N, C-alpha and C positions, 0 to 999 in steps of 0.2 A: 493412216497417222502421218503426220508431218514432221519427215526426218530433220528437214533443216530447222525446224522450231525447236527439235530437241537438243539437238546442236549447238544451238545460242545460248538456249539455257544452261547446257553443259558450262560451255565458255566462262560466262556470268557467275556461275557459283566456282567455277575454279580461279578465277581473277579476283573474287571476294576471300575466297580462304589464303590463298597467297597473300595478301595483303592482310590479315590475320596474323599468319604467322608468323610476318616481316615484323608485325608492331608486338608480335610475343615477344622475339627476340631482339629487339631493340628495348627492351624494358627495362625496370628495374636490376634486373637477375641477369640482364644478359651484357654481351661484350659492349654494346654501345653505351651501359650506365655505370659500366666498371672504367669507362672511358671518361667520362663525364665526373665521376667521383677522384680520378689521377687528376683532371686536369683544374676540379675545384682547391685539392690539398695542396699543385704546387702554387697555385694563385695564393693561397693563405701562407705558404713559407714565404712565397718572396713580399708578400706583406710585410711580415715578421720579420725580416731581415733588413727591410727597408725602414722599420722601426728602430730597428738597432742602430741602423746609420745616421737614423733623426737626427739634427743638431741640437734638436729641441731637448730630445732628451739628454744628452751630455750633459747641456749648459742646466736641467733641473739637476744633474750629478751634481755639479760644482757649487751651484747654489745651496744644495743640502752641506755638503764639506763646510762651505762657507760660515752658514747659519753655525754648527755645530763649533767651529772656530768662535765664533761671535761671541755665543753661550759660554764655551770655556772660559774669553778674555773677560768678560762680564763678573764671572764667579769668582774668579782669581781678583779681579780690582774691588770687589766687593770683601772676601776675604782680608784684605790691604788695609782695606779703610778702616775695618769693624776693629782687627786688631790694634791698628794705631788709635784708635779714640776709646774703643770700648773693654774688650778683653783680647788678650794677647798669650798665646804660648810660648813657653819660655823652656829652653833646654836647660835642665841641671849639667854642669860642668865638671863638678870636683865634689868630693865627699865633706866638702866643709859645713855642712847641714846637716850629716847624718846623726841622727838615725832618724830625725822628720822626712828629710828627702833625702834619695840615694843618686847616684851618676847615673842619666839617661833618663831620671823622670824628666817628664815633660809637664811642667805647671802651670795652671793658666791661671796668668796674673788679671788683676780684677782695675783697668785703669779709673774706675767710677767711684772706687772707694772712698778716694780723698778728694773729690772733685767738687761738694757741694756744701764747703764748710766743716767736714770731717779730718782729724787729723790724725795720721800714725798715734796709734798709744800703744805702751808695753806689751811684752808679749807679740803683737804684730809680724807677723814673716815678709817682709816686705821686698822688692828689686826696685834698684834705685842703681844712677848712673856716677859714677864713683870720682868723675872728673873735677880737679878741683879740690877733693877730700881724698881718695884714695889714689888717685893719680892726680899729678899736677899736670900733665899737658897730654892730651888727647896725642893716641898714635896716628901717626901718619900713614896711609895707606892710596893704591889705585883707584880713584874714583868710580870706575866702571865696577870692577872687581865689588869695592864696599857697597857701591849701590845692591848688586846681586845676592851680596851677604845677607844687607840690610833687610830687602824681599823673604830671602830664605828662613832667618831668624825670626822674622816677623810669623811666620808661620808655625814655626818652631823645628823647621828642619835643616836648622845648623847652629850651630853654638851662638850664645850671645857676642854682641861686643863686648872685645877687651875692656873695655869702660862699665860694662855691666854687671852688677854683684848683688846676692840675693843672702840676707842674712835677717836675725833677729833682732827685733826692737829691744832695748834691755833699758834706757833709759831717754825722759824726752824732756824738751826746755825746762830747764828750771831744778832740774834734777840731782842729784850728788848720790852720784855709783862708786860704790869701794872695794876691791878686792887687797885681800880676804879678810876679816875677822880673825878674830880668834881660834876662832874654830873653820876656819879656813871656807869660809861662805861668803858668797855675792852679798853685798846690803844696796840697797836703794833706800835712802831719804834713812837710813839707820833701820832699816827694816831686812832681817834675812830672807832670802827668795828660795824656795825650797824648785830649785831646777831639774826636775825629773823629767827633762826633755832634752837634758846634754847626754851623749853618749857616753855610755856605761864605760866607769876606768877613768874618763877623765875628770881632771881637778877643774872649779869653776874658774882658775888662771893660774899659769905660770909667772904670769907678769903681775906685781904687784900696779895698785894705779889707785889714784882719791880724783874725782874728778864733779866739777859741776857743769852740768850742758847747758852751754848757752841756748837761749831763746831761740825759735826757729831753726832748730837743729836736732840731730838726732844722736845718741849714743848704739851702736850697733855691734854686736855678737854671731858667730855663727855655733852650733849646736855640739859642732866635734872642735872642742876649744882646743885640738892639740893639734887641727891639722887645720882651721881657720885662719886666716890672715883679715885682721878685721879694724876695729877702733882702735885696739892695743897697739897695734903694729904702726900708727900712723900720730902716734901722741904727740910727739917732737919734729913733725912737718907743720908747715904751712896749712892753716887748717885744724889742727889739734888732734885730727881723728873722726871728727862729728861729721856730718852728712847734714849738708840744710834739707830742709823738707822739702821744699820745690825741686830738689834733685829725686825725688822717689817718684817712680814710673806708675808703681801700683802696689796692690795688697795682695799676694800669693793666697788665693782660695781651695784652688783644687789642682789634686794631681790628676791628670787628663790622660797619660799613658805610663808604662803599658798598662795593660788591661787588666792585670792581676792589684796593679795597684791604685785603680780606680779607686778616690774617697775626697773627703776635702781636709784640707790643711788643718790639722786637730787646734782646736782653741786651747788655751790655757789659762789657769786661774793662778799662777804662782803669782802674778804682782796685786793680785783681791787686796791683800793686806797692807798696802805700802801706801801712805799717803802724798801729801804734797810737800817738798821739803821748804823746811821755815828759816833754816840756819842763814849763815850771811851769803850773800848771794843768789839765796832764795828765794821762793814767793811765798809767802800763807794763803 
């Protein structure tokens, strides 16, 4: 038997087994595989850190905030324009219109109500600028704070301007409004008006008056007669207490806040029986 050949075969077999064991040790479950996975995880962590430091990522965040700010500004501008021309929230600051409107109510004033040939009617609740009728001069103020206040008031977040008032129309141009008749009632064109909207316990007026409303103007009064400064209080002043129709901002149609007060401002049929005044100074 060739012993040298046998030795050669054993050496070749031993080398192949060694290489096989080496391959198994270096495979996925071995130390070399674990080392490769550790290296890959470190590389991924480095990539994530690099992404965090990426200036493009920072710019993306800044753009998002800028976009959000621009959207918010656009919404604010839209609301201001909408409230200026269409529907303006108005904060009721006093009790002069109770029980119809209460202190703190935010009413929605319809600015289109009188824009297309329509005019205020008896019984309408209107918001108007009292400059020249209830106030002879517009109060002076800081223009910057005034602008900010006007913006907040336009959104119903602040009290209205000192020149703005909310009252009920009692007489329109040509009407004769008298208070009171022998039964203590207010009359318009000789017809007693059932004023069920007046605050319970109040008289129609503690101040007697008899006036024919000039054309193009309105005679207005609050529903809480004992707590309302209205046309009655300005009879002896320039303008005679009447409000020019062009000074009307709009009609109060809805109560928008607080939630428990959500409703329309109630209509009234109290003036349905009132005819046009045909006496001296009136129109048939």
